[in-house]
ZASEBA-220974 format. One record per residue: residue in one letter; x, y, z of N, C-alpha, C in turn. Coordinates in steps of 0.1 Angstrom, whole numbers, padded with zeros to 4 digits, always signed. Example, Ala and Ser with C-alpha at 12.3 -4.5 7.8 and 13.67 -1.06 7.14 Angstrom:
BEGIN
A+0132-0057+0078+0123-0045+0078+0132-0033+0078;S+0128-0022+0071+0137-0011+0071+0129+0000+0079;
This chain:
BEGIN
X+0007-0011+0001+0000+0000-0002+0009+0012-0002;X+0020+0011+0009+0028+0027+0010+0035+0028-0008;X+0038+0016-0013+0047+0016-0026+0034+0023-0036;X+0021+0017-0034+0013+0025-0045+0012+0040-0041;X+0011+0041-0029+0008+0057-0023+0019+0063-0031;X+0032+0061-0027+0044+0067-0033+0043+0069-0049;X+0041+0059-0054+0041+0061-0068+0031+0071-0073;X+0020+0070-0067+0010+0081-0069+0012+0091-0066;X+0018+0097-0056+0026+0109-0053+0035+0113-0062;X+0044+0105-0066+0054+0109-0077+0047+0113-0091;X+0039+0106-0094+0029+0105-0107+0028+0120-0106;X+0016+0121-0094+0009+0135-0095+0022+0146-0095;X+0032+0148-0085+0039+0155-0086+0048+0158-0101;X+0048+0144-0108+0054+0146-0122+0045+0155-0131;X+0033+0154-0134+0022+0159-0136+0020+0175-0137;X+0024+0175-0123+0019+0190-0117+0033+0198-0122;X+0044+0192-0127+0053+0203-0134+0053+0207-0148;X+0045+0199-0155+0039+0203-0168+0029+0211-0170;X+0020+0214-0159+0011+0226-0155+0017+0238-0155;X+0011+0246-0161+0021+0261-0156+0010+0271-0157;X+0009+0280-0144+0001+0288-0142+0004+0303-0153;X-0002+0310-0152+0001+0325-0164+0017+0329-0152;X+0016+0327-0146+0028+0332-0136+0041+0326-0141;X+0040+0315-0145+0051+0305-0149+0055+0305-0164;X+0046+0312-0173+0047+0313-0187+0055+0327-0191;X+0062+0325-0197+0074+0332-0205+0062+0344-0210;X+0070+0359-0205+0064+0370-0206+0060+0370-0223;X+0071+0367-0231+0068+0368-0247+0056+0363-0252;X+0055+0350-0245+0046+0341-0250+0032+0349-0249;X+0031+0351-0233+0016+0358-0228+0016+0371-0238;X+0022+0379-0241+0021+0393-0249+0019+0388-0263;X+0023+0377-0268+0014+0371-0281+0003+0366-0281;X+0001+0358-0268-0013+0350-0269-0022+0364-0266;X-0020+0372-0257-0030+0383-0256-0034+0392-0267;X-0021+0392-0277-0024+0403-0285-0031+0395-0299;X-0032+0379-0300-0040+0373-0307-0056+0370-0305;X-0052+0365-0289-0067+0363-0281-0071+0368-0274;X-0076+0380-0278-0075+0390-0265-0088+0388-0257;X-0097+0379-0264-0112+0377-0262-0113+0361-0252;X-0101+0356-0254-0100+0342-0249-0108+0338-0234;X-0114+0329-0233-0117+0326-0218-0112+0311-0216;X-0113+0311-0201-0110+0298-0195-0096+0295-0200;X-0086+0302-0202-0069+0297-0205-0065+0289-0194;X-0055+0279-0196-0049+0270-0189-0039+0269-0199;X-0025+0270-0191-0012+0269-0199-0006+0255-0195;X+0000+0249-0206+0008+0238-0202+0023+0242-0208;X+0036+0241-0200+0046+0239-0204+0058+0226-0210;X+0058+0226-0221+0066+0215-0227+0081+0219-0223;X+0088+0210-0229+0103+0214-0227+0106+0224-0238;X+0102+0226-0248+0105+0239-0256+0095+0246-0264;X+0081+0244-0258+0070+0252-0262+0062+0252-0250;X+0050+0261-0252+0039+0263-0243+0025+0260-0253;X+0015+0255-0244+0003+0252-0250-0005+0257-0241;X-0018+0268-0249-0028+0276-0242-0035+0266-0245;X-0047+0261-0238-0062+0256-0241-0072+0265-0236;X-0082+0270-0243-0087+0282-0243-0104+0280-0248;X-0110+0288-0247-0126+0289-0253-0123+0306-0261;X-0124+0303-0275-0126+0314-0283-0138+0313-0293;X-0147+0324-0291-0160+0322-0300-0164+0308-0298;X-0167+0305-0285-0175+0294-0281-0169+0279-0287;X-0157+0277-0291-0148+0267-0298-0137+0264-0286;X-0132+0255-0281-0122+0250-0275-0108+0248-0282;X-0101+0253-0282-0087+0259-0290-0075+0254-0282;X-0068+0250-0287-0050+0248-0285-0041+0256-0291;X-0037+0265-0284-0028+0273-0292-0011+0268-0289;X-0003+0265-0299+0011+0262-0293+0019+0277-0296;X+0031+0277-0286+0038+0287-0288+0054+0283-0284;X+0061+0287-0292+0078+0286-0291+0081+0294-0279;X+0091+0290-0271+0097+0298-0259+0099+0313-0262;X+0102+0317-0275+0104+0335-0280+0091+0337-0281;X+0081+0333-0281+0066+0338-0282+0063+0335-0298;X+0066+0327-0308+0059+0328-0321+0050+0313-0317;X+0040+0319-0325+0029+0309-0328+0033+0299-0337;X+0032+0287-0329+0036+0275-0339+0024+0268-0345;X+0010+0271-0341+0001+0262-0345-0010+0263-0338;X-0022+0263-0342-0034+0259-0338-0045+0246-0339;X-0046+0242-0330-0057+0230-0333-0070+0230-0325;X-0083+0228-0330-0097+0227-0325-0106+0216-0329;X-0111+0212-0321-0121+0199-0324-0132+0208-0332;X-0136+0196-0341-0148+0206-0351-0159+0196-0354;X-0169+0199-0357-0180+0191-0364-0179+0190-0374;X-0186+0179-0384-0187+0176-0397-0190+0186-0405;X-0200+0195-0400-0203+0206-0407-0196+0218-0408;X-0187+0217-0401-0173+0227-0400-0161+0223-0414;X-0165+0210-0418-0154+0208-0429-0159+0214-0442;X-0148+0218-0450-0148+0223-0464-0159+0212-0471;X-0169+0217-0480-0182+0207-0486-0174+0197-0493;X-0167+0199-0502-0162+0183-0506-0158+0174-0500;X-0152+0177-0488-0148+0168-0475-0158+0162-0471;X-0169+0169-0467-0184+0166-0463-0188+0152-0472;X-0189+0156-0486-0193+0149-0497-0185+0135-0493;X-0174+0134-0497-0166+0122-0496-0170+0116-0489;X-0171+0122-0475-0171+0115-0460-0185+0107-0461;X-0193+0115-0465-0207+0109-0465-0207+0100-0474;X-0202+0097-0485-0201+0089-0496-0193+0078-0494;X-0182+0075-0486-0175+0065-0484-0174+0061-0471;X-0182+0069-0461-0181+0061-0446-0188+0048-0443;X-0195+0048-0450-0206+0033-0447-0208+0030-0437;X-0201+0020-0429-0207+0014-0417-0199+0018-0407;X-0188+0029-0408-0182+0035-0398-0189+0044-0391;X-0186+0050-0378-0188+0060-0370-0178+0069-0368;X-0182+0083-0366-0169+0093-0365-0168+0094-0348;X-0156+0088-0347-0150+0091-0331-0141+0100-0328;X-0136+0110-0338-0128+0120-0334-0126+0128-0351;X-0127+0142-0347-0126+0149-0359-0121+0162-0353;X-0105+0167-0359-0101+0182-0353-0092+0187-0365;X-0093+0200-0362-0081+0210-0374-0070+0212-0368;X-0058+0211-0377-0046+0219-0374-0045+0229-0384;X-0040+0240-0378-0037+0252-0386-0025+0256-0382;X-0015+0259-0394-0001+0264-0390+0002+0269-0402;X+0011+0281-0401+0012+0289-0411-0001+0294-0418;X+0004+0290-0431-0008+0293-0444-0016+0278-0442;X-0015+0268-0440-0021+0257-0440-0029+0249-0430;X-0040+0244-0432-0050+0236-0425-0048+0222-0432;X-0048+0216-0416-0054+0200-0421-0058+0197-0413;X-0071+0184-0419-0081+0181-0410-0077+0165-0408;X-0080+0159-0396-0080+0142-0392-0089+0140-0386;X-0096+0131-0391-0107+0122-0389-0108+0109-0387;X-0110+0101-0378-0110+0090-0372-0124+0083-0370;X-0123+0072-0383-0138+0063-0384-0133+0052-0375;X-0145+0046-0370-0146+0034-0365-0155+0026-0368;X-0153+0010-0367-0164+0001-0369-0160-0008-0357;X-0168-0022-0354-0163-0029-0347-0150-0037-0347;X-0145-0034-0357-0130-0045-0361-0118-0033-0359;X-0121-0022-0364-0110-0013-0368-0113+0000-0365;X-0100+0008-0364-0099+0023-0364-0093+0027-0376;X-0096+0035-0384-0091+0045-0395-0089+0058-0393;X-0079+0065-0395-0076+0077-0395-0069+0083-0408;X-0082+0090-0414-0078+0100-0425-0075+0114-0423;X-0064+0119-0431-0062+0129-0434-0065+0137-0446;X-0064+0151-0444-0067+0161-0455-0060+0173-0457;X-0049+0174-0462-0039+0183-0461-0040+0195-0474;X-0050+0187-0480-0051+0203-0492-0066+0204-0491;X-0078+0198-0481-0088+0202-0482-0095+0198-0495;X-0092+0189-0505-0100+0188-0513-0103+0170-0513;X-0093+0161-0507-0096+0147-0504-0092+0143-0493;X-0096+0130-0488-0093+0123-0478-0082+0113-0481;X-0068+0112-0474-0057+0098-0475-0058+0095-0465;X-0058+0079-0465-0055+0072-0453-0042+0075-0445;X-0045+0075-0432-0029+0082-0425-0026+0067-0417;X-0036+0063-0410-0034+0052-0401-0043+0043-0399;X-0043+0028-0399-0052+0022-0396-0051+0011-0384;X-0057+0012-0374-0056+0002-0364-0066-0008-0360;X-0064-0019-0360-0070-0033-0355-0075-0033-0341;X-0089-0034-0339-0095-0037-0326-0091-0050-0322;X-0085-0053-0311-0083-0068-0302-0098-0071-0295;
C-alpha cells in the first residue's frame, strides 16, 4: 500500500510540473497570446520542454494554441464538427464512410495551411484519415481492434 501511495504521489508531482500557471509562462508568450486572442476565456497553460500550450475557449470553441519559448505561434488545433469541414470533404465522407462512425475530428492550422484529421471506427478497426489540401482524404493510419 505504501508503494502504491508513493508511486501515486510521484506521478501527481510529475504531472503538476507540466502544468503552468500564467505566472510561470514566458512574458513574450503571454504578450503574443494576448495580442492574438484578447477575448479568450478559461485559459489554461501547459509548459513543454521547448513550447507552451494554451487551452482556451474562443468564439465558443475549445482551441489549443502552441507557442515557442520566444513567443512565436507554432500552430492551432481545435475539435470541429462535420459541418465545419469544406463541402467537398463532407460529401466524400458521406459517400465513403459506410458502416463507420466518427469518433474524432479536428483541425490543425499552422502558417498558411490547414489540415484535417478524422477517425472512423467500426467494430473491427479504427481508421484515421487526413486531408492536407482540403480537397480529398488520404489514409493516415489503420488500427485493428482486439
